[in-house]
N, C-alpha and C positions, 0 to 999 in steps of 0.2 A: 581402353580407351578413356584418357582423362574426362572428367565432366564435373560441371557446377550446376546443383539445383537446388534453386531457393523455393522454398515454400511457408507461403504465408496462409496458415491456416485459420482464417479469423471470423469468429461469432463475435461476440462485440470487443473490448477493450481491453487495456492493460489497466494499470492499476487507478488512474484517478479517475474522473468522468464518473463519480460515486452516485450512487441512488441518494434520490433528496429524501429522506426519509417523512419528513413534512407534507409530501403529496397527499393526496386523497385515496389515492387508488390502495386496495386492500391487498394486489400481491403482485410484486412487480420482483423479475428476475433478469440476469445477464450472464452469457456464459460464454468462454472466450479460449481461442485455441491459437496458439503462434508457433511456427517452425521456421526453423533454418540446416541446411544440410548441405556441405560441399564437401565432395570425392576427391581423390586424386591424391597428389603431392600431399598436401595439407589436409584432413580429415576433422568437419568440424561440425557438431551436431550441437542444436538448440533446440530446448522445447521448452513451451508456459502453456498453463493452463490455469482459469478462473472464471472462479463464481461470485456474482455479486445479485444476493437476495434478500428480500423485505416484504414482511406480513404483517398485520396484526393480530397480535392472539387473542385479544380482547378489545373491547370500544375505545378505551382511550391509551394503547400500547400498541407501539411498533418496535418489532426486533428485525433487526440487521446483522446478516453474516456474509461476510466477506471472507474468501479462501482463494490459496494462489499453489501452484506447486511451478519450480524452475529446475530445470536438469541442462547443463551444459558442458559437453567435453572435446577437448581437441588433441588429436591424435590418439584415439581412445582411451586418453586419459580424464577422468571426470576434474572438472574444475568448480561445478556448481550442485549441488543436489538440497534445493531448499521448500520449508514449507510454511505457510502465515496465514494464520487465522484469526481474525479481527470480529470481532462480535458485540454489538451494541443492543441495551434494552432502553426505548425510551418511553417517557410519560409526557400523554400531552404535547405531542410532537408540533401542534398548529398554533401554538401560543407563541409568544415573543420570545419569553424566558423560559424553559424547561429542563427537567433532569435527565441524567445518564447513567448507565450502570454499563462497565465495561469489561472486556476479559480478551486477552492478546495470548494464544503461543504461536512460536514459531522456533525453528531451527535454520541454520547457517552453514553450510558446509566449508567456502571458502574462507568465513574469518570464525570458524571452529567454533562454532557456538552447538553444543549438542543439544539444549533444549533452554528457553526462554521462556517465561510464564508473567504475566502481569494481571492482576485485578484490581478495580478501582471505581470509582463515582467523577462524577462532574457535573457540569451546568453549559447549555449551550444558548446560546443568544443571538436572536435574527434579525441583523441587521439591515437587511434587503430578501423581501420574500414579492415575488412575483413568477407568472407564468414563463417569462422570458429573461429572467435571471433571478438569484440569490445570492446570499453572502453571509455566513455565520461565523463568530467569537465562540469558542469553547475553552472551558479551562476543567482540568481535572486532575484527579490525583491518585495514584497508584502506589501498590508495592508491586516489585518486581525480584525476578529471580532469573537470574541467569548463570547456566553451569557450562563448563568452556572443558575443549579436550586437553588444553595446554594448562599450565600456570607460571607460563611468563611472558611478560607484558611489555609494551610499550611504557608504560609507568610502573616504577620499580618498586613502588610502595604495597604494590598488587601481588606481587611475586608469591607465590606459594599458596595460592588461593583459587582452585579451579571454581569456584562457585561466588558469585559476587552480587549479592542482595541489597535492594536500598529502596526507600520510599521515594518517589518523584512526582514531579508536577507537569503537567502537559498543558501549551498553550496550541491551538488550533485554529487555523483561518482556511475553511471551506468557502468553495465559490463556484458559479458556473454562469455564463453569459452568453446571449442569442444576440450577434451584432447584424449589419447589414441585411435585416428582413430576412433573419435565420439563415444567411450563407453562409456565418463563420460562428462557431462554437469554442468558448476559451473557456476552461474549468483549471483547477489549483486544488491542492490539498497541500498545506504547508503546515510542518508541529515542530517545536524546538520543547526538548524533557531533557531538564535539567532534575540531577539527583538533590534531593532537601536534605541529604548527609554529606554529601563530598563535592567539595567545588568543583574538582576536576575531572568528575564523572557527569557529562552530558552528550545526550545526540540531538540532531535534527536533520529532518527532510522536506525536500522540495519537489513535489509530482506537477508539473505542469502538462497542459496537454490543449492542442488545438485540433478540433475537427471539421473537415469541409461535409455538407450532405450530399450522398448519391443518391438517396430514395427515401420514403419515408422513415423507413426503419433501418439503415444503413448508412454510416456515414464514414468517409476515410480520415484515419486518425495519425497524427504525427505526437508523438507524449516523447517528453524528456524528464527522468529521473534523479536526483541528485541525493545523496547521502552521506552523512558525517556521524564516525563515532569516537568520541575523545578515548576511550579504553579498547586497545585492540593486541591482540597477540603479537609478541616479537616480530619486527620485522615485517609487519603488516600495513599497509596505508590507512589512511584513516578515512581517506574522502572514497567515493565511489560515483561512476556516472554513468547514465544510460539511456540512449536515443532510439528511440524504436518506431516503426510503422507497422502500421494494421488499419482495422476495420472495426467499427462500432456496430454490432448489431441487438437492438432491445426488441421488446415485446409491447413496448408502450407509447 
C-alpha cells in the first residue's frame, strides 16, 4: 500500500528566532526536532535537529551556542548531511555597545564542504532594546579555513586548491518584534561576509521568521532561509532557498 506520512516533530524553531543574549535570565534553552517522510513511488526523508542555549558563566559574561544537524535523502540516496555549530562569548551584553568572541564549525554534504572553521572578534550595537522588540547591528572580523571535497570550482582561479583560507569581515543585522499585542512575532537574522583578501569571495544569508502564538510557550512558525556563496564546486548553484513550517517551544 502506498502511503504518505508527514511528521512534524517540533520542539522549538529552525534557525532564526535566536535567543537574545542581552536578556537578564541566567539560563535559556530551545531544542527543536522536525521531520518529513514520504513512502511509495518516491521515498523522501528529511530530519532536522537544533539546539539553542544561552547561560552566564560569570557575572558580566554570556555564552551562547547554537548547534544544528540536517539529514535529507531522496529515493534512499543521501542529499544532505550537514552539521553547524555557532558559538559566541559576550562581555557586558546589557550595554548599548559590547564586544564578542566567536567560533563557527560546519560541514555541508551538498556543497561538498568537508570542514569549515572560523574564529574571530567583533562588537555589537543595540539600536533598539525593549521587552516587545529588539534590533542589533554587529560587525566582526574572522579567519576562515574551508576544506572542500573537490578542487574544481565555478571560479577557475581557485581550481587545484581543496582548501581556501581567508580573512573575512561580517556585517550582521538581527532583530525580533512583537506586533498587534503579541499576536504576531517577526524575527530576522541577516549577514554579509566578504573576504578581506579576495574580492570575488563572499557569501550572505537571510533568515526570516514569522510566528503566531498558540500557547504561552508554544508558537506556530513559518521560516524562510536564503543563502548565497560566490565560490562553489563546479556545476553547483550559488543560491539556495528553504521554506519551512513548524512550532516553537521555549522555556522562558
